[in-house]
C-alpha positions as CSV (number, residue, x, y, z in Angstrom):
1,M,137.7,18.2,46.8
2,A,134.3,18.7,47.9
3,K,132.6,15.5,49.5
4,L,129.6,13.9,49.7
5,Y,127.9,13.8,53.0
6,F,125.4,11.1,54.3
7,R,122.9,12.2,57.3
8,Y,120.9,9.4,58.1
9,G,118.2,8.4,60.8
10,A,115.2,6.7,61.7
11,M,111.4,8.6,61.3
12,N,111.1,11.8,62.9
13,S,114.7,12.5,63.6
14,G,114.7,15.5,62.0
15,K,116.1,15.0,58.3
16,S,114.0,17.4,56.2
17,T,114.4,20.2,59.1
18,S,118.3,19.7,59.6
19,L,117.9,19.8,55.3
20,L,116.5,23.0,55.1
21,Q,118.4,24.6,58.2
22,A,121.5,23.9,56.0
23,A,120.1,25.1,53.0
24,F,118.9,28.5,55.0
25,N,122.8,28.4,56.3
26,Y,124.4,28.5,52.7
27,E,121.9,31.3,51.3
28,E,122.5,33.5,54.6
29,R,126.1,33.9,53.2
30,G,125.2,34.9,49.7
31,Q,125.9,31.3,48.0
32,R,123.6,29.2,45.8
33,I,122.4,25.7,46.5
34,L,120.3,23.4,44.4
35,L,117.5,21.0,46.4
36,A,116.7,17.7,45.1
37,K,114.0,14.5,46.0
38,P,113.6,11.6,44.6
39,G,109.7,11.5,42.5
40,V,108.7,8.4,44.5
41,D,108.4,10.6,47.4
42,T,105.0,12.2,47.0
43,K,104.4,13.9,50.1
44,G,104.8,17.4,49.5
45,E,104.5,17.2,45.6
46,S,107.3,19.4,44.7
47,S,108.3,20.4,48.0
48,I,110.2,19.3,50.7
49,V,108.4,19.3,54.0
50,S,109.8,19.1,57.4
51,R,107.3,17.8,60.2
52,L,107.7,21.0,61.8
53,G,105.9,22.5,59.2
54,L,108.8,24.2,57.0
55,S,108.4,23.4,53.5
56,R,110.2,24.6,50.3
57,A,110.0,24.3,46.8
58,V,113.0,22.0,45.4
59,D,114.9,22.9,42.1
60,L,115.3,18.8,40.6
61,I,112.8,15.6,41.1
62,V,114.7,13.0,40.2
63,S,112.5,10.1,38.3
64,P,114.0,6.9,38.7
65,L,116.3,6.5,35.5
66,D,117.8,9.8,35.2
67,N,120.9,10.8,35.5
68,V,121.1,12.7,38.2
69,R,124.6,14.0,37.1
70,E,123.6,15.4,33.8
71,Q,120.6,17.3,35.4
72,F,122.8,19.1,37.9
73,A,125.0,20.2,35.3
74,A,121.9,21.4,33.2
75,L,120.5,23.0,36.1
76,A,124.2,24.7,37.6
77,S,124.4,26.3,34.1
78,G,120.7,27.7,34.0
79,D,120.3,26.1,30.9
80,D,117.3,23.5,32.0
81,P,114.1,25.0,30.3
82,D,112.4,22.4,32.4
83,A,113.7,23.5,35.9
84,L,111.3,23.8,38.5
85,V,113.0,27.0,39.8
86,P,114.9,28.5,36.6
87,H,117.7,30.6,37.3
88,I,119.3,33.2,34.8
89,D,123.1,34.2,34.8
90,A,123.4,31.7,37.4
91,P,126.5,32.2,40.0
92,P,128.3,29.1,40.7
93,V,126.6,26.2,42.9
94,A,127.6,26.0,46.6
95,C,126.1,22.5,47.3
96,L,123.7,20.4,46.5
97,L,121.4,18.9,49.1
98,V,119.1,15.9,48.4
99,D,116.4,14.8,50.7
100,E,114.9,11.3,50.8
101,A,118.0,9.8,49.3
102,Q,117.3,6.6,50.3
103,F,114.8,6.7,47.2
104,L,117.9,7.1,44.8
105,S,119.3,3.9,42.8
106,R,122.5,3.1,43.6
107,Q,123.4,4.7,40.2
108,Q,122.3,7.9,41.3
109,V,124.1,8.0,44.3
110,D,127.4,6.9,42.2
111,D,126.2,10.3,40.2
112,L,126.3,12.5,43.9
113,L,129.8,11.2,44.3
114,R,130.8,12.2,40.8
115,I,129.6,15.7,41.3
116,A,131.0,16.5,44.6
117,V,134.7,14.7,43.5
118,L,134.6,15.5,39.5
119,D,132.6,18.8,39.9
120,D,133.8,19.8,43.1
121,V,130.6,20.5,44.8
122,P,129.8,19.1,47.9
123,V,126.6,17.5,48.4
124,L,124.5,16.7,51.6
125,A,122.4,13.8,51.1
126,Y,119.5,13.3,54.2
127,G,117.7,9.8,54.4
128,I,116.3,6.8,56.4
129,R,119.1,3.7,56.5
130,T,116.6,0.9,56.8
131,D,112.7,0.2,55.9
132,F,110.3,-1.4,57.9
133,R,111.8,-4.8,58.2
134,T,115.1,-3.6,58.9
135,H,116.4,-4.4,55.2
136,A,118.7,-1.1,53.6
137,F,116.8,0.7,51.1
138,P,119.5,0.6,47.6
139,G,120.1,4.3,48.1
140,S,121.1,4.4,51.8
141,A,123.4,1.1,51.0
142,R,125.3,2.8,48.6
143,L,125.7,6.1,50.2
144,M,127.1,3.6,53.4
145,E,129.4,2.4,50.8
146,L,130.8,5.8,49.2
147,A,130.1,8.6,51.3
148,H,133.2,10.6,52.9
149,S,131.2,11.3,55.5
150,L,128.5,9.4,57.8
151,E,126.4,11.3,60.4
152,E,123.3,9.7,62.0
153,L,120.7,12.3,63.2
154,K,119.0,10.9,66.2
155,T,115.8,10.4,68.1
156,I,114.3,8.5,70.8
157,C,112.0,5.5,71.2
158,R,108.8,5.6,72.8
159,C,110.7,3.9,75.8
160,G,113.4,7.1,75.9
161,R,116.1,4.7,74.1
162,K,117.3,6.0,70.8
163,A,115.3,4.9,68.0
164,M,117.0,2.8,65.6
165,F,114.4,1.1,63.3
166,N,111.1,1.9,61.6
167,T,107.5,0.4,62.0
168,R,105.0,0.7,59.9
169,R,101.3,1.2,60.5
170,I,98.2,1.1,59.0
171,G,95.9,2.2,61.2
172,Q,96.6,1.1,64.5
173,N,98.1,-1.8,63.3
174,V,101.4,-2.7,62.6
175,V,102.6,-4.5,59.5
176,F,105.6,-6.2,58.5
177,D,104.9,-7.1,55.0
178,G,104.5,-5.4,52.3
179,D,106.4,-3.3,49.4
180,Q,109.5,-1.1,50.6
181,V,108.1,1.8,49.6
182,A,104.8,3.2,51.1
183,I,105.1,7.2,51.6
184,D,103.6,7.8,55.1
185,G,99.9,9.6,54.7
186,E,96.3,9.2,55.5
187,D,96.3,5.5,55.6
188,V,100.0,4.4,56.5
189,W,102.3,6.1,59.1
190,Y,105.2,5.1,60.8
191,E,106.7,4.6,64.3
192,S,110.5,4.9,65.1
193,L,111.3,2.5,67.7
194,C,114.7,1.0,69.5
195,A,115.6,-2.4,68.9
196,A,114.1,-3.8,71.7
197,C,110.7,-2.4,71.1
198,Y,111.2,-3.8,67.6
199,L,111.5,-7.2,68.5
200,E,108.7,-7.2,71.1
201,L,106.1,-6.2,68.4
202,S,107.8,-8.3,65.9
203,G,108.1,-11.2,68.1
204,G,111.6,-11.3,67.7
205,T,111.6,-11.5,64.1
206,L,114.0,-9.5,61.7
207,G,112.9,-9.0,58.0
């Protein structure tokens, strides 16, 4: 039986780079993979973009109400006319890789488990565990509940300790209020911090 894997870490822990490396490893061995990401992640548009400069187009962009298993089945068979990267006479899929999985709904994470268990296709989901207020994202919380395997991808705080939390900044100002989702870009950016540095900036407040 295939498994559902959740590989998580704070911002800048190399999640997208690790995903792209995994995709390369599969394809180097002649195996077919599919790449997916939630549509709410507008960075890179229809591509997965690593902070190291690597990028690759995805096969599937998941909208909030999409049934991921149905979309996966259509893509895997090569019958999906809306596929971003169409496959003709497609071989079996060896792995489904999902970037920014924290933005999936709980129901969509359930679909990932069904793909692994019922369709016997390994699913590698990558994402961050908590938002800038230390609250779990719905997709990440469900992955922590369901995944067969949990792996933390580590990065360091500016003080040198292991980073655990993500702080949101607008310009140079750290903010602790706002919508859970704000994609980093020109106006918004994030810094990964250890618990001690996070608490120092927040005045001891968590969430």
